[in-house]
C-alpha positions in Angstrom: -0.2 0.0 0.2 1.4 3.5 -0.9 0.5 6.5 1.0 0.9 10.3 -0.2 -0.1 13.7 1.2 -2.7 15.4 -0.8 -3.7 18.1 1.6 -2.0 19.7 4.9 -3.9 21.2 7.5 -2.7 23.0 11.0 -2.6 19.6 12.5 -4.5 17.2 9.9 -3.3 15.8 6.8 -5.2 14.2 4.0 -3.8 11.1 2.6 -4.2 9.4 -0.8 -3.8 5.5 -0.2 -3.0 3.6 -3.5 -3.5 -0.1 -4.0 -2.5 -1.5 -7.3 -4.7 0.9 -9.5 -7.2 1.4 -6.5 -7.4 4.8 -4.7 -9.2 5.9 -1.4 -8.4 8.9 0.6 -8.5 9.4 4.3 -7.3 12.0 6.9 -4.3 11.3 9.4 -2.5 13.5 12.0 1.3 13.1 13.3 2.1 10.5 15.8 3.0 12.5 18.7 5.4 10.2 20.0 7.7 10.3 16.9 7.2 13.9 15.1 7.1 16.0 18.4 9.9 14.2 20.6 13.5 15.3 20.7 14.2 11.7 20.1 13.0 11.8 16.6 14.3 14.0 13.7 11.3 13.5 11.5 10.6 16.1 8.6 7.1 17.5 8.5 5.4 16.1 5.5 4.2 18.0 2.7 2.1 17.8 -0.3 3.6 15.0 -2.4 5.6 13.3 0.4 5.2 9.6 0.7 4.7 8.4 4.3 4.3 5.6 6.7 1.2 5.3 8.3 -0.8 3.6 11.0 -4.2 3.1 9.2 -7.6 3.4 11.1 -10.7 2.7 9.1 -13.0 4.4 11.7 -11.1 7.4 12.5 -7.8 9.7 11.9 -5.1 7.4 10.9 -1.4 8.0 12.6 1.4 9.1 10.3 4.5 7.4 11.9 7.7 8.2 9.1 7.9 10.6 6.3 9.9 8.7 3.5 12.8 10.0 2.0 12.5 12.5 -0.8 13.8 12.5 -4.2 13.1 16.4 -4.7 11.4 19.4 -3.0 10.8 22.9 -3.8 10.9 25.1 -1.2 11.4 29.1 -0.6 12.2 31.7 2.3 9.1 31.4 4.4 6.7 34.5 3.2 4.5 34.4 6.7 7.4 34.5 9.1 10.3 36.2 7.4 12.5 33.3 8.4 12.8 29.6 7.9 12.2 27.3 4.9 8.9 26.6 3.8 8.5 23.4 1.4 5.9 23.7 -1.1 5.9 20.6 -2.5 8.0 17.2 -2.5 8.5 14.1 -4.8 7.8 15.7 -8.1 9.6 14.5 -11.7 9.2 17.9 -13.6 8.8 21.7 -12.4 6.9 23.4 -15.1 7.8 27.3 -15.1 5.0 29.1 -16.6 5.4 32.7 -17.5 3.1 34.4 -20.1 4.3 35.9 -23.4 2.3 38.9 -23.2 3.2 41.9 -20.9 4.3 39.5 -17.7 7.2 38.4 -19.9 9.8 38.8 -17.4 13.7 37.4 -17.5 14.7 38.3 -14.1 11.5 36.7 -12.5 12.2 33.4 -14.6 16.0 33.3 -13.6 15.0 33.0 -10.0 12.4 30.4 -10.7 15.3 28.3 -12.7 17.6 28.6 -9.5 15.1 27.3 -7.1 13.9 24.4 -9.7 17.4 23.5 -10.2 17.8 23.2 -6.4 14.9 21.0 -5.9 16.6 18.1 -8.1 13.6 18.2 -10.1 13.8 18.8 -13.9 12.6 22.5 -15.0 10.7 22.9 -17.9 9.7 26.2 -19.2 6.4 26.6 -20.5 5.6 30.0 -22.0 1.7 30.5 -21.8 -0.9 32.6 -23.9 0.9 32.0 -27.2 -2.3 33.2 -28.8 -1.8 36.8 -27.4 1.8 37.1 -28.1 3.6 39.8 -29.5 7.2 39.5 -30.8 6.9 35.9 -29.7 9.8 34.2 -31.9 11.9 36.9 -30.1 10.8 36.3 -26.4 11.4 32.4 -27.0 14.9 33.0 -27.9 15.4 35.3 -24.8 13.9 32.6 -22.6 16.2 29.9 -24.3 19.5 31.8 -23.5 18.1 32.3 -19.9 17.2 28.6 -19.4 20.3 27.0 -20.1 19.5 23.1 -19.8 15.7 23.2 -20.1 13.5 22.6 -22.6 11.3 25.8 -23.6 7.6 25.6 -25.2 5.0 28.2 -26.1 1.7 27.0 -25.7 -1.5 28.2 -25.6 -4.4 26.4 -23.4 -7.0 28.3 -25.3 -6.2 27.1 -28.6 -4.2 24.1 -27.7 -1.2 25.5 -29.9 1.8 23.7 -28.4 0.0 21.7 -25.8 0.7 18.3 -27.6 4.5 18.7 -27.2 4.1 18.5 -23.3 2.6 15.0 -23.5 6.1 13.5 -22.9 6.6 14.9 -19.4 2.5 13.9 -18.5 2.9 10.2 -18.4 1.4 7.7 -15.8 3.0 8.1 -12.0 5.0 11.3 -13.1 4.2 14.1 -11.0 4.7 17.6 -12.0 4.7 20.7 -10.2 3.0 24.2 -11.9 4.8 27.4 -10.4 4.2 31.1 -12.1 3.1 34.4 -10.8 -0.9 35.3 -10.8 -2.2 35.9 -14.2 0.0 33.5 -16.5 -2.6 31.0 -17.1 -2.1 28.0 -14.7 -5.6 27.4 -13.9 -6.4 27.7 -17.6 -3.6 25.3 -18.4 -4.7 23.1 -15.7 -8.4 22.8 -16.9 -7.2 22.0 -20.5 -5.3 19.1 -19.3 -7.9 17.5 -17.1 -10.5 18.4 -19.8 -13.1 19.9 -17.3 -13.5 23.0 -15.8 -12.3 21.7 -12.3 -10.1 25.3 -11.8 -11.8 28.8 -11.5 -10.2 31.4 -14.0 -10.5 34.9 -14.2 -9.3 37.5 -16.8 -6.3 39.8 -16.5 -6.0 43.9 -16.1 -5.4 45.2 -19.9 -3.3 48.0 -18.7 -0.5 45.6 -17.0 -1.6 42.3 -17.8 -1.4 41.2 -14.1 -3.8 38.6 -12.8 -5.8 37.8 -9.9 -4.9 34.8 -7.6 -7.8 32.4 -8.8 -5.3 29.6 -7.1 -5.3 30.2 -3.4 -3.9 26.9 -2.3 -1.9 24.1 -3.4 -4.0 21.7 -5.0 -3.2 18.2 -6.5 -4.8 16.5 -9.2 -4.7 13.3 -11.0 -5.1 13.0 -14.8 -7.0 10.4 -16.6 -3.6 8.6 -17.4 -2.7 8.7 -13.7 0.2 11.8 -13.9 -0.2 13.9 -10.8 -0.3 17.7 -11.1 0.0 20.3 -8.5 -1.4 23.5 -9.1 0.5 26.3 -6.7 -1.1 30.0 -5.9 1.2 32.7 -8.2 3.8 33.8 -6.7 5.2 37.5 -7.7 8.0 37.4 -5.1 10.3 34.4 -4.6 12.3 34.4 -1.5 15.4 32.7 -1.7 16.4 29.8 0.5 19.6 28.3 0.1 20.2 27.5 -3.6 23.9 27.2 -3.9 23.8 23.9 -6.4 20.8 25.8 -8.3 22.7 29.0 -9.0 25.6 27.0 -10.1 23.1 25.0 -12.7 21.1 28.3 -13.8 24.2 30.4 -14.1 26.5 27.8 -15.5 27.6 30.6 -18.2 28.4 32.6 -15.2 30.2 30.2 -13.3 32.6 29.6 -16.2 33.4 33.4 -17.2 34.4 33.5 -13.1 37.2 30.8 -13.6 38.4 33.0 -16.6 39.3 36.2 -14.6 42.9 37.2 -14.6 43.1 37.7 -10.9 41.4 35.2 -8.0 40.4 38.4 -6.1 38.6 40.0 -8.7 35.8 42.2 -7.7 34.6 42.6 -11.3 34.7 46.2 -11.3 37.6 47.7 -13.3 40.3 45.2 -13.0 42.3 44.7 -16.2 41.7 40.9 -17.2 38.2 40.6 -16.0 36.1 38.0 -18.0 32.8 39.2 -16.3 33.2 43.1 -17.7 34.7 41.9 -21.1 31.7 39.4 -21.5 29.4 42.3 -20.6 31.5 45.0 -23.0 31.1 42.4 -26.1 27.5 41.6 -25.5 28.0 37.9 -24.7 26.4 38.6 -21.1 24.0 41.3 -20.1 24.3 43.5 -17.1 20.9 42.9 -16.1 21.8 38.7 -15.8 24.9 39.6 -14.1 23.2 41.8 -11.2 20.5 39.5 -11.0 23.1 36.7 -10.2 24.8 38.8 -7.6 21.6 39.3 -5.9 20.4 35.7 -5.6 23.8 34.9 -4.5 23.6 37.2 -1.8 20.2 36.2 -0.7 21.5 32.4 -0.6 24.3 33.1 1.0 22.6 35.4 3.8 20.2 32.4 4.2 23.2 29.8 4.7 24.8 31.8 7.2 21.5 31.9 9.2 21.0 28.3 8.9 24.5 27.6 10.1 24.1 30.2 13.2 20.9 28.1 14.0 22.5 24.9 13.9 25.3 26.0 16.3 22.6 27.3 18.6 21.5 23.7 18.9 18.4 24.5 17.1 16.0 22.0 15.5 15.8 22.6 11.6 13.7 25.2 10.5 12.0 23.2 7.7 10.4 20.9 10.5 8.2 23.6 11.6 4.9 22.9 10.6 3.4 25.4 8.0 0.9 28.2 9.9 -1.4 28.9 7.3 -4.0 26.0 6.2 -3.3 24.5 2.8 -6.5 23.2 1.4 -4.9 20.4 -0.9 -7.1 18.3 -2.8 -7.1 15.1 -5.2 -9.6 15.5 -7.7 -9.8 11.7 -9.2 -10.6 12.0 -12.6 -12.1 8.9 -14.1 -10.2 6.2 -12.4 
């Protein structure tokens, strides 16, 4: 029997039980003696986590262990301003969704790519609203230049353009997380994949193309073929946690340039032989990309310093703290 988390509430979890091709849901709580004892170091479960559980057919079951994660997406907790908030776990792909209209933003894309690579999942850039795009080919090329190592697709969930190309990711027993700011069309995209109007959608403001938060919580759906998709609320601001590995992958071009500077102590300001300044001068690296790299690196280093300080104080992992806000995450079964 396979147990995986589909919803996280303050002190209660929704769990889907899978036995071969049969699914059944139940509610569960954490076993106090395991999760709230100094003797144990169990991570609090999040959406997508696989767990061990003592099943109770007439009441709440007891979660006794969080199984090792193959991937997780996390950010700096926006509610308390410190600590790590894990958004989802055990996914295979991260669809980073950005619209091809006025919301097209390379700086934001670079931030999403950094945390996506850090998660151990495979990022895929999905440029939405191709039916409304202007200068589409130019924007696709800019996205490809920023998304080193990740595939880039332009799609429209209204006309169906490009959607067929994503089917290779949406396979049975594969999990995909949708990330993007409000107004990029995640809800419309989800409805298209499920073949049903399961998500509320809304229009965008014509003057700036910004949308409303139609998705207010993380929500997992099961597609007809058994693929699992997790929709998330729009995150216009993405606070960085420790993303050293993701930074190296997302900005591998800059990492290579840094090794070519003449001096190890190069400040990348006005030194002779600075590979960064030379690349900016000849146009192979934009000033904006370099500034964004420095900003993300600074944020990551700051979070790493805080984490090290917490460990030195003997505090427990910040990621063990249960989330304060209620996450109403549900799994909608689509024609089992």
